[in-house]
SERO-4910 file (N, C-alpha, C, O; in steps of 0.05 Angstrom, whole numbers):
BEGIN
 pado doro    nc1    nc2    nc3   cac1   cac2   cac3    cc1    cc2    cc3    oc1    oc2    oc3
  Met    A    394   1872   1598    391   1843   1596    419   1830   1594    425   1811   1609
  Ser    A    436   1840   1576    462   1828   1572    479   1833   1597    497   1816   1604
  Ala    A    474   1855   1612    488   1860   1637    481   1839   1658    498   1829   1673
  Glu    A    456   1831   1658    447   1810   1677    460   1783   1670    468   1769   1688
  Ile    A    462   1777   1645    475   1753   1636    505   1753   1644    516   1734   1653
  Ala    A    517   1776   1639    546   1779   1646    549   1776   1676    569   1764   1685
  Asn    A    532   1787   1691    534   1786   1721    529   1757   1731    541   1749   1751
  Ala    A    512   1742   1716    506   1715   1725    527   1695   1715    527   1672   1724
  Leu    A    545   1703   1697    565   1685   1686    582   1671   1707    586   1647   1705
  Pro    A    592   1686   1727    608   1672   1747    592   1650   1762    603   1628   1768
  Glu    A    567   1655   1767    550   1634   1780    546   1610   1761    547   1587   1771
  Val    A    543   1615   1736    539   1594   1717    565   1577   1715    564   1552   1715
  Val    A    588   1590   1714    613   1576   1713    617   1560   1739    626   1537   1738
  Glu    A    610   1571   1761    612   1556   1787    594   1532   1787    602   1510   1796
  Leu    A    570   1535   1777    551   1513   1776    561   1491   1757    559   1467   1762
  Gln    A    573   1500   1735    584   1480   1716    607   1464   1729    609   1440   1725
  Leu    A    624   1478   1744    645   1464   1758    634   1444   1778    645   1422   1781
  Arg    A    613   1452   1792    601   1434   1812    589   1409   1798    591   1387   1809
  Val    A    577   1414   1775    566   1392   1760    588   1373   1751    585   1348   1753
  Val    A    610   1383   1742    633   1367   1733    643   1351   1757    650   1327   1755
  Glu    A    646   1364   1780    656   1350   1804    636   1328   1812    645   1306   1819
  Arg    A    611   1334   1811    591   1313   1818    592   1290   1798    591   1267   1807
  Glu    A    595   1296   1773    597   1275   1753    621   1257   1759    620   1233   1756
  Glu    A    644   1269   1766    668   1254   1773    663   1237   1797    671   1214   1798
  Gly    A    650   1248   1817    643   1233   1841    625   1209   1835    629   1187   1845
  Val    A    605   1214   1818    587   1192   1810    603   1171   1795    599   1147   1799
  Arg    A    621   1179   1777    637   1160   1762    654   1143   1780    656   1119   1777
  Gln    A    666   1156   1800    682   1140   1820    665   1121   1836    673   1098   1841
  Leu    A    641   1130   1843    623   1112   1858    614   1089   1841    612   1066   1851
  Val    A    609   1094   1815    602   1072   1797    625   1052   1796    620   1027   1797
  Gln    A    649   1061   1793    672   1043   1792    675   1027   1818    679   1003   1817
  Arg    A    672   1040   1840    674   1026   1866    652   1006   1869    656    983   1878
  Ser    A    628   1013   1861    605    995   1862    609    971   1845    603    948   1853
  Leu    A    620    975   1821    626    952   1803    646    933   1816    644    909   1813
  Arg    A    667    945   1828    687    928   1841    674    912   1864    680    888   1867
  Val    A    658    925   1880    645    912   1903    626    890   1893    626    868   1903
  Leu    A    610    896   1872    592    876   1861    607    853   1849    598    830   1852
  Gly    A    629    858   1836    646    837   1825    657    819   1847    656    794   1844
  Ala    A    666    831   1869    676    815   1891    654    799   1904    657    775   1910
  Trp    A    630    811   1907    608    797   1919    599    774   1901    593    752   1911
  Tyr    A    598    779   1875    591    758   1856    610    735   1858    602    711   1858
  Gly    A    636    741   1860    656    720   1863    653    704   1888    655    680   1888
  Phe    A    646    718   1910    642    705   1935    617    687   1934    619    664   1942
  Val    A    596    697   1923    571    681   1921    576    657   1903    567    635   1909
  Glu    A    589    661   1880    594    638   1862    612    617   1876    607    593   1874
  Gly    A    632    626   1891    648    608   1906    632    593   1927    636    569   1930
  Phe    A    615    607   1941    598    594   1961    579    574   1949    576    552   1959
  Asn    A    567    582   1926    549    564   1912    564    538   1904    553    516   1906
  Gly    A    588    541   1894    604    518   1886    610    500   1910    609    476   1908
  Cys    A    616    513   1933    621    498   1957    596    483   1966    598    459   1973
  Val    A    573    496   1966    548    483   1974    542    459   1955    533    438   1964
  Ala    A    546    463   1929    542    442   1910    560    418   1916    551    395   1914
  Glu    A    585    423   1922    603    402   1929    594    387   1954    594    363   1955
  Trp    A    585    402   1975    575    390   1999    551    372   1993    548    350   2004
  Asp    A    533    383   1976    509    368   1968    517    342   1955    505    321   1961
  Asp    A    536    343   1937    545    318   1923    557    299   1943    551    275   1942
  Arg    A    573    308   1961    585    291   1982    564    279   2000    565    255   2006
  Leu    A    545    295   2008    523    285   2025    507    263   2010    500    243   2022
  Arg    A    501    268   1985    487    248   1969    502    222   1967    491    201   1970
  Glu    A    529    224   1964    546    200   1963    545    185   1989    542    160   1990
  Val    A    546    199   2011    546    187   2038    518    174   2043    516    152   2053
  Glu    A    497    188   2036    470    177   2039    467    151   2023    456    132   2033
  Thr    A    477    151   1998    476    127   1981    491    105   1994    482     82   1995
  Trp    A    515    111   2005    532     90   2018    517     79   2042    518     55   2046
  Ile    A    505     96   2058    491     87   2082    467     70   2075    462     49   2087
  Ile    A    452     78   2055    428     62   2046    437     34   2037    425     15   2044
  Arg    A    459     33   2022    469      7   2012    478    -10   2036    471    -34   2037
  Arg    A    492      1   2055    501    -14   2078    478    -24   2095    478    -47   2104
  Glu    A    457     -7   2098    434    -15   2114    419    -38   2099    410    -57   2112
  Arg    A    417    -36   2073    404    -57   2057    420    -83   2060    409   -104   2064
  Glu    A    446    -81   2057    463   -105   2060    460   -118   2088    459   -142   2090
  Arg    A    459   -101   2108    457   -111   2136    429   -125   2139    428   -146   2151
  Arg    A    408   -113   2129    382   -125   2131    381   -152   2116    370   -171   2126
  Glu    A    393   -152   2092    394   -177   2076    410   -198   2091    402   -222   2091
  Ala    A    432   -191   2103    448   -210   2118    433   -220   2143    436   -244   2150
  Glu    A    417   -204   2155    402   -212   2179    379   -231   2171    371   -247   2187
  Glu    A    368   -228   2147    346   -244   2138    355   -273   2133    339   -292   2136
  Tyr    A    380   -277   2126    390   -305   2120    400   -318   2144    409   -341   2143
***
């Protein structure tokens, strides 16, 4: 029995090394994923801010147009 364990030891050590390598690979992938997600989040937040600004500008222009149209209609009535 102990001879079988001793014979299997190199395989166990090799498997342990592979597990450590995989863990390192997973750790690196997690770090890369976090960087990509951070960049994506920054992009989306920037885009959302841009859209909000456009929305505000559009609302201001619509308000200005409505006022001018009302003024024109009132001027035409007199």
